[in-house]
N, C-alpha and C positions, 0 to 999 in steps of 0.2 A: 578741489577739480583736480584731478592728476594729468599728467601729461598724455597719457593713452587718450583720455576724452578729448583734450585739445587737439591731438593728433588726429582723431577720428573727425572732429567737427572742420579741422582745416581740409581735410580729404575731401569731404563731401562739399565743402565750397568751392575747392580746387576743380572737382568733377564737374559742380553745375556751371562754373564758369567757362571750362573748358567745353561744355555742350552748347552752351548759349553762343559762344565765339564760333564754333562749328555750323550752328544753324543759320548765324548772320551771314556767314562766309557762302553758304550753299544759297540763301536767299539772293546774295548779290549777285553771284554768279549767275542764276536762273533770270534775274531781271536784266543782266546785261545781254543773256542769250535772246530774249524776246525783244530787246531793243534793237537787236542785229537783224532778227527776223523782220521786223518791223519795217526797218529802213528798206531792206532788199524788196520787201512787199511794195512800198512805196515808189522805189525805182520802177519798178516793174509795171506799176500802174500809172505812173506819169510817161511810160515809154508807150503804153498802150494809147493815152491820151495824145501824144505827139503823133503816132501814126495816124490814128483816125482823124486829126485835125488836118494832116497832110492830105489824107484823102479826100476830104470835104472840100478843101482848097482846091485840089485837082478837078473835083467835079464842078466846082464854080467858075473856075478858068475855063473848063470846056463848055459850060453853058454860054459863057460871055461871047466865045468865038463864032 
């Protein structure tokens, strides 16, 4: 086995490792982006539920008068 073959194998391993690290980084950023969107959707839904509960409470208070 000569040094050229060792260099070629090392280069292939380095390329595969770099590609794997890039894919993991991209997946991590995609997951974080989805989590951020889910939090925003959850906050919006909670705000709508709070508003609906407020409307219902006012209606019940008006019925009691």
